[in-house]
DSSP file (Angstrom, degrees, kcal/mol; ACC not computed):
  #  RESIDUE AA STRUCTURE BP1 BP2  ACC     N-H-->O    O-->H-N    N-H-->O    O-->H-N    TCO  KAPPA ALPHA  PHI   PSI    X-CA   Y-CA   Z-CA
    1    1 A M     >        0   0    0      0, 0.0     4,-1.4     0, 0.0     5,-0.1   0.000 360.0 360.0 360.0 138.8  -24.5  -17.9  -13.3
    2    2 A L  H  >  +     0   0    0      1,-0.2     4,-2.2     2,-0.2     5,-0.1   0.837 360.0  57.4 -64.6 -35.8  -23.1  -15.8  -10.4
    3    3 A I  H  > S+     0   0    0      1,-0.2     4,-2.5     2,-0.2     5,-0.2   0.939 107.1  47.9 -62.3 -46.8  -20.8  -18.5   -9.1
    4    4 A S  H  > S+     0   0    0      1,-0.2     4,-2.2     2,-0.2    -1,-0.2   0.840 110.7  51.2 -63.0 -31.0  -19.0  -18.9  -12.4
    5    5 A S  H  X S+     0   0    0     -4,-1.4     4,-2.2     2,-0.2    -1,-0.2   0.858 107.0  54.7 -75.2 -32.8  -18.6  -15.1  -12.6
    6    6 A D  H  X S+     0   0    0     -4,-2.2     4,-2.1     1,-0.2    -2,-0.2   0.966 114.1  41.1 -58.3 -52.5  -17.2  -15.1   -9.0
    7    7 A F  H  X S+     0   0    0     -4,-2.5     4,-3.0     1,-0.2     5,-0.3   0.843 110.0  58.3 -67.6 -32.2  -14.6  -17.6  -10.1
    8    8 A A  H  X S+     0   0    0     -4,-2.2     4,-2.8    -5,-0.2    -1,-0.2   0.936 108.5  45.2 -60.2 -47.7  -14.0  -15.9  -13.4
    9    9 A C  H  X S+     0   0    0     -4,-2.2     4,-2.3     2,-0.2     5,-0.2   0.942 115.3  47.8 -59.4 -47.2  -13.0  -12.6  -11.8
   10   10 A I  H  X S+     0   0    0     -4,-2.1     4,-2.3    -5,-0.2    -2,-0.2   0.930 114.7  44.6 -62.0 -46.4  -10.8  -14.4   -9.2
   11   11 A F  H  X S+     0   0    0     -4,-3.0     4,-2.7     1,-0.2     5,-0.2   0.910 111.4  53.1 -67.1 -40.9   -9.0  -16.5  -11.8
   12   12 A D  H  X S+     0   0    0     -4,-2.8     4,-2.0    -5,-0.3    -1,-0.2   0.924 111.9  46.5 -58.8 -43.7   -8.6  -13.6  -14.2
   13   13 A H  H  X S+     0   0    0     -4,-2.3     4,-2.3    89,-0.3    -1,-0.2   0.904 112.9  48.3 -62.4 -46.2   -6.9  -11.6  -11.5
   14   14 A A  H  X S+     0   0    0     -4,-2.3     4,-2.3     1,-0.2    -1,-0.2   0.867 110.0  52.2 -66.2 -37.3   -4.7  -14.5  -10.4
   15   15 A L  H  X S+     0   0    0     -4,-2.7     4,-2.2     2,-0.2    -1,-0.2   0.882 108.9  51.1 -66.6 -38.2   -3.6  -15.2  -14.0
   16   16 A K  H  X S+     0   0    0     -4,-2.0     4,-1.3    -5,-0.2    -2,-0.2   0.934 111.3  47.5 -61.4 -46.1   -2.7  -11.5  -14.4
   17   17 A E  H  <>S+     0   0    0     -4,-2.3     5,-2.4     1,-0.2     6,-0.3   0.886 109.7  53.0 -62.6 -40.2   -0.6  -11.6  -11.2
   18   18 A R  H ><5S+     0   0    0     -4,-2.3     3,-1.8     1,-0.2     5,-0.3   0.912 106.9  52.4 -60.8 -43.6    1.0  -14.8  -12.4
   19   19 A A  H 3<5S+     0   0    0     -4,-2.2    -1,-0.2     1,-0.3    -2,-0.2   0.774 105.8  55.5 -64.7 -26.8    2.0  -13.1  -15.7
   20   20 A Q  T 3<5S-     0   0    0     -4,-1.3    -1,-0.3    -3,-0.2    -2,-0.2   0.444 122.3-109.0 -84.2   0.8    3.5  -10.3  -13.6
   21   21 A G  T < 5S+     0   0    0     -3,-1.8    -3,-0.2     2,-0.2    -2,-0.1   0.706  78.8 132.2  82.8  20.6    5.7  -12.9  -11.9
   22   22 A K  S   <S-     0   0    0     -5,-2.4     2,-0.2     1,-0.3    -4,-0.2   0.477  73.8 -64.4 -88.3  -0.4    3.9  -12.8   -8.5
   23   23 A G        -     0   0    0     -5,-0.3    -1,-0.3    -6,-0.3    -2,-0.2  -0.784  59.9 -59.1 144.9 174.9    3.6  -16.5   -8.1
   24   24 A S     >  -     0   0    0     -2,-0.2     4,-2.9    -3,-0.1     5,-0.2  -0.390  52.3-106.2 -82.2 165.5    2.2  -19.7   -9.4
   25   25 A L  H  > S+     0   0    0      2,-0.2     4,-2.0     1,-0.2     6,-0.3   0.921 121.0  47.7 -60.3 -46.0   -1.6  -20.3   -9.7
   26   26 A P  H  >>S+     0   0    0      0, 0.0     4,-1.8     0, 0.0     5,-0.7   0.918 114.3  49.2 -62.7 -39.1   -1.7  -22.7   -6.7
   27   27 A E  H  45S+     0   0    0      1,-0.2    -2,-0.2     2,-0.2    -4,-0.0   0.937 113.2  44.6 -63.7 -46.1    0.4  -20.2   -4.7
   28   28 A L  H  <5S+     0   0    0     -4,-2.9    -1,-0.2     1,-0.2    -3,-0.2   0.781 123.5  35.6 -72.8 -26.5   -1.8  -17.2   -5.6
   29   29 A L  H  <5S-     0   0    0     -4,-2.0    61,-0.3    -5,-0.2    -1,-0.2   0.590  99.0-130.3-104.9 -10.2   -5.1  -19.0   -5.0
   30   30 A G  T  <5 +     0   0    0     -4,-1.8    -3,-0.2     1,-0.2    -2,-0.1   0.762  66.5 121.9  68.4  26.1   -4.0  -21.2   -2.1
   31   31 A L      < -     0   0    0     -5,-0.7    -1,-0.2    -6,-0.3    -2,-0.2  -0.950  63.4-118.9-119.4 140.9   -5.4  -24.3   -3.6
   32   32 A P    >>  -     0   0    0      0, 0.0     4,-2.1     0, 0.0     3,-0.6  -0.360  36.7-102.9 -69.0 159.1   -3.6  -27.5   -4.5
   33   33 A P  H 3> S+     0   0    0      0, 0.0     4,-2.8     0, 0.0     5,-0.2   0.858 119.5  56.4 -49.3 -44.9   -3.4  -28.6   -8.2
   34   34 A G  H 3> S+     0   0    0      1,-0.2     4,-2.0     2,-0.2     5,-0.1   0.893 109.3  45.1 -58.9 -42.6   -6.1  -31.2   -7.8
   35   35 A A  H <> S+     0   0    0     -3,-0.6     4,-2.5     2,-0.2    -1,-0.2   0.879 112.7  51.7 -67.2 -39.3   -8.6  -28.7   -6.4
   36   36 A L  H  X S+     0   0    0     -4,-2.1     4,-2.7     1,-0.2    -2,-0.2   0.918 109.6  49.8 -62.6 -42.3   -7.8  -26.2   -9.1
   37   37 A A  H  X S+     0   0    0     -4,-2.8     4,-2.6     2,-0.2    -2,-0.2   0.897 112.3  47.5 -65.9 -39.8   -8.3  -28.9  -11.8
   38   38 A K  H  X S+     0   0    0     -4,-2.0     4,-2.1     2,-0.2    -2,-0.2   0.924 112.8  48.8 -65.0 -43.6  -11.7  -29.9  -10.3
   39   39 A L  H  X S+     0   0    0     -4,-2.5     4,-2.3     2,-0.2     5,-0.4   0.926 114.3  45.7 -60.9 -45.3  -12.8  -26.2  -10.0
   40   40 A A  H  X S+     0   0    0     -4,-2.7     4,-3.0     1,-0.2     7,-0.2   0.931 110.7  53.0 -62.2 -46.2  -11.7  -25.6  -13.6
   41   41 A A  H  < S+     0   0    0     -4,-2.6    -1,-0.2     1,-0.2    -2,-0.2   0.869 114.3  43.8 -61.2 -34.7  -13.3  -28.7  -14.9
   42   42 A R  H  < S+     0   0    0     -4,-2.1    -1,-0.2    -5,-0.2    -2,-0.2   0.898 131.8  16.6 -75.8 -40.5  -16.6  -27.7  -13.2
   43   43 A W  H  < S+     0   0    0     -4,-2.3    -3,-0.2     1,-0.2    -2,-0.2   0.676 136.8  28.6-110.2 -22.7  -16.7  -24.0  -14.2
   44   44 A F    ><  +     0   0    0     -4,-3.0     3,-2.0    -5,-0.4    -1,-0.2  -0.500  63.5 166.3-135.1  66.0  -14.2  -23.6  -17.1
   45   45 A P  T 3  S+     0   0    0      0, 0.0    -4,-0.1     0, 0.0    -1,-0.1   0.704  77.8  48.3 -63.9 -19.2  -14.1  -27.0  -18.8
   46   46 A Y  T 3  S+     0   0    0     -6,-0.1     2,-0.2     2,-0.0    -5,-0.1   0.405  90.1 104.1 -99.5   2.7  -12.3  -25.6  -21.9
   47   47 A A    <   -     0   0    0     -3,-2.0     2,-0.6    -7,-0.2    -3,-0.1  -0.585  58.8-149.9 -85.6 144.9   -9.6  -23.7  -20.0
   48   48 A T        -     0   0    0     -2,-0.2    -2,-0.0    -8,-0.0    -1,-0.0  -0.964  17.4-154.9-113.9 116.5   -6.1  -25.0  -19.7
   49   49 A L        -     0   0    0     -2,-0.6     3,-0.5     1,-0.0     2,-0.1  -0.706   6.3-135.5 -95.9 141.3   -4.6  -23.9  -16.4
   50   50 A P  S    S+     0   0    0      0, 0.0   -25,-0.1     0, 0.0    -1,-0.0  -0.380  78.5  32.3 -82.1 167.7   -0.9  -23.5  -15.9
   51   51 A D    >   +     0   0    0      1,-0.1     3,-2.1    -2,-0.1   -27,-0.0   0.616  63.5 139.4  69.1  18.0    1.1  -24.6  -12.9
   52   52 A L  T 3  S+     0   0    0     -3,-0.5    -1,-0.1     1,-0.3   -15,-0.1   0.504  71.2  60.3 -74.5   1.7   -1.0  -27.7  -12.1
   53   53 A D  T 3  S+     0   0    0    -20,-0.1     2,-0.4     2,-0.1    -1,-0.3   0.373  92.9  83.3-100.2   2.2    2.2  -29.5  -11.3
   54   54 A L    <   -     0   0    0     -3,-2.1   -27,-0.0   -21,-0.0     0, 0.0  -0.889  69.1-141.2-112.6 135.7    3.2  -27.1   -8.6
   55   55 A Q        -     0   0    0     -2,-0.4   -28,-0.1   -23,-0.1   -31,-0.1  -0.666  22.8-116.7 -88.5 146.1    2.1  -27.2   -5.0
   56   56 A P        -     0   0    0      0, 0.0   -29,-0.1     0, 0.0    -1,-0.1  -0.459  39.3 -96.1 -76.0 158.3    1.2  -24.1   -3.0
   57   57 A P        -     0   0    0      0, 0.0     3,-0.1     0, 0.0     0, 0.0  -0.248  55.2 -78.6 -64.1 161.3    3.4  -23.2    0.0
   58   58 A A        -     0   0    0      1,-0.1     2,-0.0    -3,-0.1   -28,-0.0  -0.365  59.8-103.8 -56.2 139.0    2.1  -24.3    3.4
   59   59 A P        -     0   0    0      0, 0.0    -1,-0.1     0, 0.0     2,-0.1  -0.352  31.3-112.3 -70.1 151.8   -0.6  -21.9    4.5
   60   60 A L     >  -     0   0    0      1,-0.1     4,-2.5    -3,-0.1     5,-0.2  -0.391  29.4-110.4 -72.0 156.5    0.2  -19.2    7.2
   61   61 A S  H  > S+     0   0    0      1,-0.2     4,-2.3     2,-0.2     5,-0.1   0.895 120.6  51.2 -60.3 -38.0   -1.6  -19.6   10.5
   62   62 A D  H  > S+     0   0    0      2,-0.2     4,-2.5     1,-0.2    -1,-0.2   0.904 109.1  51.7 -62.6 -40.1   -3.7  -16.5    9.8
   63   63 A Q  H  > S+     0   0    0      1,-0.2     4,-2.6     2,-0.2    -2,-0.2   0.930 111.1  46.8 -63.0 -45.7   -4.7  -18.0    6.4
   64   64 A E  H  X S+     0   0    0     -4,-2.5     4,-2.4     1,-0.2    -1,-0.2   0.901 111.2  52.7 -62.7 -40.7   -5.7  -21.3    8.1
   65   65 A A  H  X S+     0   0    0     -4,-2.3     4,-2.5    -5,-0.2    -2,-0.2   0.921 110.8  46.2 -62.4 -45.2   -7.6  -19.4   10.8
   66   66 A I  H  X S+     0   0    0     -4,-2.5     4,-2.9     2,-0.2     5,-0.2   0.931 111.9  51.3 -66.1 -45.1   -9.6  -17.4    8.2
   67   67 A Q  H  X S+     0   0    0     -4,-2.6     4,-2.2     1,-0.2    -1,-0.2   0.910 111.4  47.4 -57.1 -42.9  -10.3  -20.5    6.1
   68   68 A K  H  X S+     0   0    0     -4,-2.4     4,-3.2     2,-0.2     5,-0.3   0.914 111.0  52.5 -65.9 -41.4  -11.6  -22.3    9.2
   69   69 A L  H  X S+     0   0    0     -4,-2.5     4,-2.9     1,-0.2     5,-0.4   0.943 109.8  48.3 -56.8 -49.5  -13.7  -19.3   10.2
   70   70 A L  H  X S+     0   0    0     -4,-2.9     4,-1.1     1,-0.2    -1,-0.2   0.909 118.4  39.5 -59.9 -43.0  -15.3  -19.2    6.7
   71   71 A L  H  < S+     0   0    0     -4,-2.2     4,-0.5    -5,-0.2    -1,-0.2   0.881 119.7  44.6 -75.5 -37.4  -16.1  -22.9    6.7
   72   72 A W  H  < S+     0   0    0     -4,-3.2    -2,-0.2    -5,-0.2    -3,-0.2   0.890 129.8  21.6 -75.4 -39.4  -17.2  -23.1   10.3
   73   73 A R  H  < S+     0   0    0     -4,-2.9    -3,-0.2    -5,-0.3    -1,-0.2   0.431 100.5  90.3-108.1  -0.7  -19.4  -20.0   10.5
   74   74 A G  S  < S-     0   0    0     -4,-1.1    46,-2.5    -5,-0.4    47,-0.6   0.860  84.5-129.3 -73.5 -35.2  -20.2  -19.5    6.9
   75   75 A G  S    S+     0   0    0     -4,-0.5     2,-0.3     1,-0.3    43,-0.1   0.391  76.8  69.3 107.0  -8.8  -23.4  -21.5    6.6
   76   76 A R        -     0   0    0     41,-0.2    -1,-0.3    -5,-0.1    -2,-0.2  -0.960  46.4-174.4-140.1 157.3  -22.6  -23.7    3.6
   77   77 A L        +     0   0    0     -2,-0.3    -6,-0.0    -3,-0.1     2,-0.0   0.027  37.4 130.7-145.9  33.6  -20.2  -26.5    2.9
   78   78 A D  S  > S-     0   0    0      1,-0.1     4,-2.0     4,-0.0     5,-0.2  -0.244  73.9 -94.5 -78.6 176.5  -20.4  -27.4   -0.8
   79   79 A A  H  > S+     0   0    0      1,-0.2     4,-2.6     2,-0.2     5,-0.2   0.913 124.6  51.6 -60.6 -46.2  -17.4  -27.8   -3.1
   80   80 A E  H  > S+     0   0    0      1,-0.2     4,-2.8     2,-0.2    -1,-0.2   0.902 110.3  49.0 -59.3 -42.0  -17.6  -24.1   -4.3
   81   81 A T  H  > S+     0   0    0      2,-0.2     4,-2.3     1,-0.2    -1,-0.2   0.870 110.3  50.3 -64.0 -38.6  -17.7  -22.8   -0.8
   82   82 A Q  H  X S+     0   0    0     -4,-2.0     4,-1.7     2,-0.2    -2,-0.2   0.915 113.2  46.4 -66.0 -43.2  -14.7  -25.0    0.3
   83   83 A W  H  X S+     0   0    0     -4,-2.6     4,-2.3     1,-0.2    -2,-0.2   0.931 113.9  48.2 -64.3 -46.1  -12.7  -23.7   -2.7
   84   84 A L  H  X S+     0   0    0     -4,-2.8     4,-3.3     1,-0.2     5,-0.3   0.854 106.5  56.4 -65.9 -34.3  -13.7  -20.1   -2.1
   85   85 A A  H  X S+     0   0    0     -4,-2.3     4,-2.2     2,-0.2    -1,-0.2   0.919 110.8  44.5 -62.9 -41.1  -12.8  -20.3    1.6
   86   86 A A  H  X S+     0   0    0     -4,-1.7     4,-2.1     2,-0.2    -2,-0.2   0.918 116.9  46.1 -65.3 -42.8   -9.3  -21.4    0.7
   87   87 A I  H  X S+     0   0    0     -4,-2.3     4,-3.0     2,-0.2     5,-0.3   0.951 114.4  46.4 -65.6 -50.3   -9.0  -18.7   -2.0
   88   88 A I  H  X S+     0   0    0     -4,-3.3     4,-2.0     1,-0.2    -2,-0.2   0.922 112.3  51.6 -59.4 -45.5  -10.4  -15.9    0.2
   89   89 A A  H  < S+     0   0    0     -4,-2.2     4,-0.3    -5,-0.3    -1,-0.2   0.896 113.1  44.6 -59.5 -41.4   -8.2  -17.0    3.1
   90   90 A R  H >< S+     0   0    0     -4,-2.1     3,-1.3   -61,-0.3    -2,-0.2   0.929 113.9  48.4 -69.0 -43.4   -5.1  -16.9    0.8
   91   91 A R  H >< S+     0   0    0     -4,-3.0     3,-1.6     1,-0.3    -1,-0.2   0.752  99.6  68.0 -69.5 -24.5   -6.0  -13.6   -0.8
   92   92 A A  T 3< S+     0   0    0     -4,-2.0    -1,-0.3     1,-0.3    -2,-0.2   0.690  88.8  67.8 -67.4 -16.6   -6.7  -12.0    2.7
   93   93 A M  T <  S+     0   0    0     -3,-1.3    -1,-0.3    -4,-0.3    -2,-0.2   0.601  84.5  91.7 -79.7  -9.4   -3.0  -12.3    3.2
   94   94 A E  S <  S-     0   0    0     -3,-1.6     7,-0.1    -4,-0.2     4,-0.0  -0.271  83.3-120.6 -79.1 171.8   -2.3   -9.7    0.6
   95   95 A T  S    S+     0   0    0      2,-0.1     3,-0.1    -2,-0.0    -1,-0.1   0.617  81.7  75.4 -98.0 -11.4   -2.1   -6.0    1.4
   96   96 A S  S    S-     0   0    0      1,-0.2    -2,-0.0     2,-0.1     2,-0.0  -0.206 101.4 -63.2 -84.9-178.3   -4.9   -4.4   -0.6
   97   97 A H     >  -     0   0    0      1,-0.1     4,-2.4    -2,-0.0     3,-0.3  -0.399  52.4-117.8 -61.8 147.2   -8.6   -4.4    0.1
   98   98 A L  H  > S+     0   0    0      1,-0.2     4,-1.6     2,-0.2     6,-0.2   0.897 114.4  55.5 -58.4 -43.0   -9.9   -8.0   -0.1
   99   99 A W  H  4>S+     0   0    0      1,-0.2     5,-2.5     2,-0.2     4,-0.4   0.895 110.7  46.2 -59.7 -38.0  -12.2   -7.2   -3.0
  100  100 A E  H >45S+     0   0    0     -3,-0.3     3,-1.1     1,-0.2    -2,-0.2   0.912 110.2  52.6 -69.5 -42.4   -9.2   -5.8   -4.9
  101  101 A D  H 3<5S+     0   0    0     -4,-2.4    -1,-0.2     1,-0.3    -2,-0.2   0.710 110.0  49.2 -65.7 -21.2   -7.0   -8.8   -4.0
  102  102 A L  T 3<5S-     0   0    0     -4,-1.6   -89,-0.3    -5,-0.2    -1,-0.3   0.514 116.1-116.1 -93.8  -6.6   -9.7  -11.2   -5.4
  103  103 A G  T < 5 +     0   0    0     -3,-1.1    -3,-0.2    -4,-0.4     2,-0.1   0.709  62.0 151.2  80.7  19.7  -10.0   -9.1   -8.6
  104  104 A L      < -     0   0    0     -5,-2.5    -1,-0.2    -6,-0.2     3,-0.1  -0.468  54.0-120.3 -83.2 158.2  -13.6   -8.1   -8.0
  105  105 A A  S    S-     0   0    0      1,-0.2     2,-0.3    -2,-0.1    -1,-0.1   0.830  82.4 -17.1 -70.4 -33.5  -14.9   -4.8   -9.4
  106  106 A A  S >> S-     0   0    0     -7,-0.1     3,-1.1     1,-0.1     4,-1.0  -0.979  73.8 -87.9-164.4 167.8  -15.8   -3.2   -6.1
  107  107 A R  H >> S+     0   0    0     -2,-0.3     4,-2.2     1,-0.3     3,-0.8   0.872 118.9  61.9 -55.3 -40.5  -16.5   -3.8   -2.4
  108  108 A P  H 3> S+     0   0    0      0, 0.0     4,-2.4     0, 0.0    -1,-0.3   0.842  97.6  59.0 -57.4 -29.8  -20.2   -4.5   -3.0
  109  109 A A  H <> S+     0   0    0     -3,-1.1     4,-2.3     2,-0.2    -2,-0.2   0.887 105.8  48.7 -65.3 -35.8  -19.3   -7.5   -5.3
  110  110 A L  H <X S+     0   0    0     -4,-1.0     4,-2.9    -3,-0.8     5,-0.2   0.924 109.6  51.4 -69.4 -42.2  -17.4   -9.0   -2.3
  111  111 A S  H  X S+     0   0    0     -4,-2.2     4,-2.3     1,-0.2    -2,-0.2   0.895 110.3  49.4 -60.1 -38.3  -20.4   -8.5    0.0
  112  112 A S  H  X S+     0   0    0     -4,-2.4     4,-2.3    -5,-0.2    -1,-0.2   0.931 110.6  50.3 -65.5 -44.1  -22.6  -10.2   -2.6
  113  113 A L  H  X S+     0   0    0     -4,-2.3     4,-2.6     1,-0.2     5,-0.4   0.925 111.8  47.8 -57.8 -45.4  -20.2  -13.1   -2.8
  114  114 A M  H  X S+     0   0    0     -4,-2.9     4,-2.3     1,-0.2     8,-0.4   0.890 110.2  52.1 -64.0 -38.6  -20.2  -13.4    0.9
  115  115 A R  H  < S+     0   0    0     -4,-2.3    -1,-0.2    -5,-0.2    -2,-0.2   0.898 115.2  42.4 -63.4 -41.3  -24.0  -13.3    1.0
  116  116 A R  H  < S+     0   0    0     -4,-2.3    -2,-0.2    -5,-0.1    -1,-0.2   0.908 128.8  24.7 -71.9 -43.9  -24.2  -16.1   -1.6
  117  117 A H  H  < S+     0   0    0     -4,-2.6   -41,-0.2     1,-0.2    -3,-0.2   0.709 133.2  28.0-100.1 -23.9  -21.5  -18.4   -0.2
  118  118 A F     X  +     0   0    0     -4,-2.3     4,-2.5    -5,-0.4     3,-0.2  -0.497  66.7 164.0-137.7  63.2  -21.2  -17.6    3.5
  119  119 A P  H  > S+     0   0    0      0, 0.0     4,-2.5     0, 0.0   -44,-0.2   0.831  73.1  52.2 -60.3 -34.8  -24.6  -16.4    4.5
  120  120 A R  H  > S+     0   0    0    -46,-2.5     4,-2.2     2,-0.2   -46,-0.2   0.929 112.4  46.1 -68.9 -40.5  -24.2  -16.8    8.3
  121  121 A L  H  > S+     0   0    0    -47,-0.6     4,-1.6    -3,-0.2    -1,-0.2   0.907 110.8  53.7 -65.8 -40.1  -21.0  -14.7    8.2
  122  122 A F  H  < S+     0   0    0     -4,-2.5     3,-0.4    -8,-0.4    -2,-0.2   0.938 110.9  46.0 -57.1 -47.5  -22.6  -12.1    6.0
  123  123 A E  H  < S+     0   0    0     -4,-2.5     3,-0.2     1,-0.2    -1,-0.2   0.877 108.0  56.8 -64.4 -36.0  -25.5  -11.8    8.5
  124  124 A A  H  < S+     0   0    0     -4,-2.2     2,-1.8     1,-0.3     3,-0.3   0.805  93.1  70.2 -64.4 -28.5  -23.0  -11.6   11.4
  125  125 A N    ><  +     0   0    0     -4,-1.6     3,-1.7    -3,-0.4    -1,-0.3  -0.355  62.4 149.4 -84.9  57.6  -21.3   -8.6    9.7
  126  126 A S  T 3   +     0   0    0     -2,-1.8    -1,-0.2     1,-0.3    -2,-0.1   0.655  65.4  54.3 -69.6 -17.9  -24.4   -6.5   10.5
  127  127 A Q  T 3  S-     0   0    0     -3,-0.3    -1,-0.3    39,-0.0    37,-0.2   0.284 111.0-117.2-101.3  11.7  -22.4   -3.3   10.8
  128  128 A N    <   +     0   0    0     -3,-1.7    36,-2.2    -6,-0.2    -2,-0.1   0.869  46.7 179.8  59.9  39.8  -20.8   -3.6    7.4
  129  129 A M  B     -A  163   0A   0     34,-0.2    34,-0.3     1,-0.1    -1,-0.1  -0.361  42.8 -86.1 -66.7 151.3  -17.3   -3.9    8.7
  130  130 A R     >  -     0   0    0     32,-3.4     4,-2.7     1,-0.1     5,-0.2  -0.383  43.4-121.3 -59.0 139.4  -14.5   -4.3    6.1
  131  131 A W  H  > S+     0   0    0      1,-0.2     4,-2.6     2,-0.2     5,-0.2   0.863 106.8  48.7 -62.2 -42.9  -14.2   -8.0    5.5
  132  132 A K  H  > S+     0   0    0      1,-0.2     4,-2.3     2,-0.2    -1,-0.2   0.949 115.6  45.1 -62.7 -45.5  -10.6   -8.6    6.5
  133  133 A K  H  > S+     0   0    0      1,-0.2     4,-2.7     2,-0.2    -2,-0.2   0.883 111.4  53.7 -62.9 -38.1  -11.1   -6.7    9.7
  134  134 A F  H  X S+     0   0    0     -4,-2.7     4,-2.5     2,-0.2    -2,-0.2   0.922 107.5  51.2 -60.7 -44.8  -14.3   -8.6   10.3
  135  135 A F  H  X S+     0   0    0     -4,-2.6     4,-2.6     1,-0.2    -2,-0.2   0.950 113.3  44.4 -59.2 -50.6  -12.5  -11.9    9.9
  136  136 A Y  H  X S+     0   0    0     -4,-2.3     4,-3.1     1,-0.2     5,-0.3   0.892 111.0  53.3 -63.6 -39.7   -9.8  -11.0   12.3
  137  137 A R  H  X S+     0   0    0     -4,-2.7     4,-2.2     2,-0.2    -1,-0.2   0.908 110.7  47.7 -62.5 -40.4  -12.3   -9.6   14.8
  138  138 A Q  H  X S+     0   0    0     -4,-2.5     4,-1.5     2,-0.2    -2,-0.2   0.941 113.8  47.4 -62.4 -47.5  -14.3  -12.9   14.7
  139  139 A I  H  X S+     0   0    0     -4,-2.6     4,-0.6     1,-0.2     3,-0.3   0.928 114.1  45.8 -61.0 -46.5  -11.1  -14.9   15.1
  140  140 A C  H ><>S+     0   0    0     -4,-3.1     5,-3.2     1,-0.2     3,-0.7   0.851 107.5  58.3 -68.7 -33.0   -9.8  -12.8   18.0
  141  141 A A  H ><5S+     0   0    0     -4,-2.2     3,-1.3    -5,-0.3    -1,-0.2   0.860 101.5  55.8 -64.6 -32.5  -13.3  -12.8   19.7
  142  142 A D  H 3<5S+     0   0    0     -4,-1.5    -1,-0.3    -3,-0.3    -2,-0.2   0.731 110.1  45.9 -67.6 -22.2  -13.1  -16.5   19.8
  143  143 A K  T <<5S-     0   0    0     -3,-0.7    -1,-0.3    -4,-0.6    -2,-0.2   0.145 119.0-109.5-105.4  16.5   -9.8  -16.3   21.7
  144  144 A D  T < 5S+     0   0    0     -3,-1.3     2,-0.4     1,-0.2    -3,-0.2   0.858  81.6 124.4  54.2  38.7  -11.1  -13.6   24.1
  145  145 A F      < -     0   0    0     -5,-3.2     2,-0.4    -8,-0.1    -2,-0.3  -0.993  47.9-153.8-126.6 135.2   -8.9  -11.0   22.4
  146  146 A A        -     0   0    0     -2,-0.4    -9,-0.1     1,-0.1    -5,-0.0  -0.914  11.8-155.6-112.7 134.5  -10.3   -7.7   20.9
  147  147 A L  S    S+     0   0    0     -2,-0.4     2,-0.3   -14,-0.1    -1,-0.1   0.874  79.3  77.9 -68.1 -38.4   -8.6   -5.8   18.1
  148  148 A C        -     0   0    0      1,-0.1    -2,-0.1     2,-0.1     5,-0.0  -0.569  69.5-153.0 -80.3 131.6  -10.2   -2.6   19.2
  149  149 A L  S    S+     0   0    0     -2,-0.3    -1,-0.1     4,-0.1     4,-0.0   0.731  75.2  82.1 -76.7 -20.0   -8.6   -0.9   22.2
  150  150 A S  S    S-     0   0    0      1,-0.1     6,-0.1     2,-0.1    -2,-0.1  -0.491  90.8-117.6 -81.1 155.0  -11.8    0.8   23.1
  151  151 A P  S    S+     0   0    0      0, 0.0     2,-0.3     0, 0.0    -1,-0.1   0.783  98.7  21.3 -64.7 -25.0  -14.5   -1.1   25.1
  152  152 A T  S >  S-     0   0    0      1,-0.1     3,-0.9     0, 0.0     4,-0.4  -0.976  77.7-120.6-139.6 155.4  -16.9   -0.7   22.2
  153  153 A C  G >  S+     0   0    0     -2,-0.3     3,-1.4     1,-0.2     6,-0.2   0.851 109.6  65.0 -61.6 -35.8  -16.6   -0.1   18.5
  154  154 A D  G 3  S+     0   0    0      1,-0.3    -1,-0.2    -3,-0.1     5,-0.1   0.821 105.9  44.1 -57.5 -30.7  -18.7    3.1   18.8
  155  155 A D  G <  S+     0   0    0     -3,-0.9    -1,-0.3     4,-0.0    -2,-0.2   0.496  89.1 112.0 -92.9  -4.2  -16.0    4.6   20.9
  156  156 A C    X   -     0   0    0     -3,-1.4     3,-1.5    -4,-0.4     4,-0.2  -0.457  64.9-140.9 -77.3 137.5  -13.0    3.5   18.8
  157  157 A P  T 3  S+     0   0    0      0, 0.0     3,-0.3     0, 0.0    -1,-0.1   0.676 103.1  56.5 -71.2 -13.5  -11.0    6.2   17.0
  158  158 A E  T >> S+     0   0    0      1,-0.2     4,-1.4     2,-0.1     3,-1.0   0.214  71.4 115.1 -98.3  13.4  -10.7    3.8   14.0
  159  159 A Y  H X> S+     0   0    0     -3,-1.5     4,-2.2     1,-0.3     3,-0.6   0.890  75.2  49.5 -50.3 -48.0  -14.5    3.3   13.6
  160  160 A S  H 34 S+     0   0    0     -3,-0.3    -1,-0.3     1,-0.2    -2,-0.1   0.752 108.6  54.2 -71.2 -21.2  -14.7    4.9   10.2
  161  161 A D  H <4 S+     0   0    0     -3,-1.0    -1,-0.2     1,-0.1    -2,-0.2   0.801 114.5  40.5 -78.4 -26.6  -11.8    2.7    9.0
  162  162 A C  H << S+     0   0    0     -4,-1.4   -32,-3.4    -3,-0.6     2,-0.5   0.818 111.5  54.9 -88.7 -35.1  -13.6   -0.5   10.0
  163  163 A F  B  <  -A  129   0A   0     -4,-2.2   -34,-0.2   -34,-0.3   -35,-0.1  -0.881  69.6-149.8-113.2 133.0  -17.1    0.2    9.0
  164  164 A A        -     0   0    0    -36,-2.2     3,-0.1    -2,-0.5    -3,-0.1  -0.569  31.1 -95.0 -93.0 158.8  -18.3    1.2    5.5
  165  165 A P        -     0   0    0      0, 0.0    -1,-0.1     0, 0.0    -5,-0.0  -0.339  59.5 -79.1 -65.4 157.6  -21.2    3.4    4.7
  166  166 A A              0   0    0      1,-0.1   -39,-0.0    -3,-0.1   -38,-0.0  -0.268 360.0 360.0 -58.1 142.5  -24.4    1.5    3.9
  167  167 A E              0   0    0     -3,-0.1    -1,-0.1   -59,-0.0   -39,-0.0   0.418 360.0 360.0-104.2 360.0  -24.5    0.2    0.4
């Protein structure tokens, strides 16, 4: 099932980062221990997760904004979507491409995940903008603020950085 493979990639990546000393599992995934335990019980019933006695740090304001965007505009609101929204928002705070920070094999895997779990946001990203940039653009548009200094994206000197070729 695709949902379990989404979570398997994400958990595998987070466990590798944990082993490298980059943080606890709740910290790396942005989920409290109770939510991690429920997620594991549902998708990995035989797994024993570390750090379920540790709370993640309070989310950053950007992290909260991304999570709210995913839930508000995503188009679904089941348990998996809520868990993924928290995880994606937390991982979006990292410095690499979001698909890499989630432990996915390539950018198309992230687009597929977004299509499955956040269909309205996937459809809204009709120009195939990089996901982190797309999130911020959506958030800033809601506040009447534009990331792009040009009046339209087509005129922006960073166009090729924001939009990927068709997949």
